[in-house]
Residue, then its C-alpha position, 0 to 999 in steps of 0.5 A: x536517482x535523487x528526487x530533484x533529477x527525477x523531477x527535472x526529467x518529468x518537467x522535460x517530458x512535459x515540455x515545460x521548463x518553467x513548470x511550477x514546482x508545487x504542481x510538479x511535486x503534485x504530479x510526482x506524488x500522484x504518480x507514485x499513488x498510481x504505481x502503488x494502486x496497481x500493485x503491492x510492492x516490497x517497499x510498501x511493507x510494514x508491521x504493527x504489534x498490538x495486544x488482543x485481550x478477551x475483552x476486545x476483538x475490534x481495533x481501529x486501523x486509523x484511530x490514534x488510540x488503536x493502531x494509528x496506521x495513517x497510510x494503511x492500504x491492505x493486510x498482508x498477514x496476521x500472526x498471533x501467539x499466546x502471551x508467555x509462549x514463543x510459537x507464532x501462528x498465522x490467522x486466516x484473512x477472510x471476509x466479514x460475512x464468512x467470519x460471522x458465519x464461522x464464529x458465533x458472537x458468543x464463541x470463546x477461543x484462540x484467534x483464528x480469523x482476521x477481517x479488515x472491514x473498512x477501517x477496522x480490524x476484527x479478530x474472530x472468535x469475538x472473545x479470546x480465551x486468553x491474552x495474545x500478542x498480535x502482529x499485523x503485516x500490511x502494505x502501506x501507501x508511501x510518500x516521496x522523500x521529504x528531505x528536499x530535492x537531493x533525497x532518494x528512496x527505494x523507488x527512486x534509487x532502484x526503479x526511477x523510471x517507474x516514478x518518472x513515467x507515472x508522474x509524466x502520465x499524470x502531468x500529461x492528463x492534467x495539461x491536456x485533459x486527454x486520456x489518449x495523450x497520456x496512454x503512451x506513458x501508461x504503457x511505459x509504466x505498465x512495462x516497468x510495473x511488470x518487471x517490478x512485480x516479479x522481483x517484488x513477489x520473489x523478494x517477499x517470498x511468504x506463502x500466505x501473503x496476499x499479493x495484488x497482481x498488476x492491473x493494466x495501467x491506465x491514464x487517470x481520470x481527468x478529475x485528478x487534474x486538480 
C-alpha cells in the first residue's frame, strides 16, 4: 500500500475528510513509533562496522566522529575478529555493572563483552590485546517514506493495517484526549503485532539475538497530542 492510501484510510477512520495533512503526517509518524516501541522487527535491523584498537574501548553511538547512529534503538549482536584473520566470534551483551566486575580496568585481552550504556558502547576488557574489526548489529527506529504520498516501504507494503491502526489510535487520542476512545484501535494494533512478531522472529533466526517480546499495546498518553 502506498503512503497516500494509508493516510486516506486513517483520515476516514478519524471521520475528518478535511484533516490537515501535516497533522495527519504526525499521526502516521507517531503511530509508527508506537509500533516499533512495542517490538523489534526485521525491517528495523542494520549493522555498523568499526575498528577497536588497544588505545580505545568506548564509542559514542550517536557522535558524528564515532558510530553516528542517529536512529539507534537497541543492540542486536556484536561480532569481533582480529584484523588479518577470517573468523568472527560473538561478544556477550551484558550490563555495565556486570562487565566492570568481570573485567578490571587494567585487564588486557581479546574483546568478549559489549555494553550499551545510554549513548555509549563499551567493549570489555577495557584494553584490547591487538586491533579488531567489530560489527555491531542493531535495531533502529525507522521513518515513513520520504518520497511523497506515492512511496511505500516494508511496513506499508506487507503490514499496512498495522500502520493504519497505530496512526488511528494516536489520532483518536489527539482529537478526544480520551484513552478509552482509542482503546479499540490499540486492541486491533495488538492483534497485528502478535502476527508480525512471530514472523519476524522466525525470519531473523539468529540464536543470540535480543528480541523484545510484544507488549500489550495501549493508547499513548494524552501528552503526545502536541
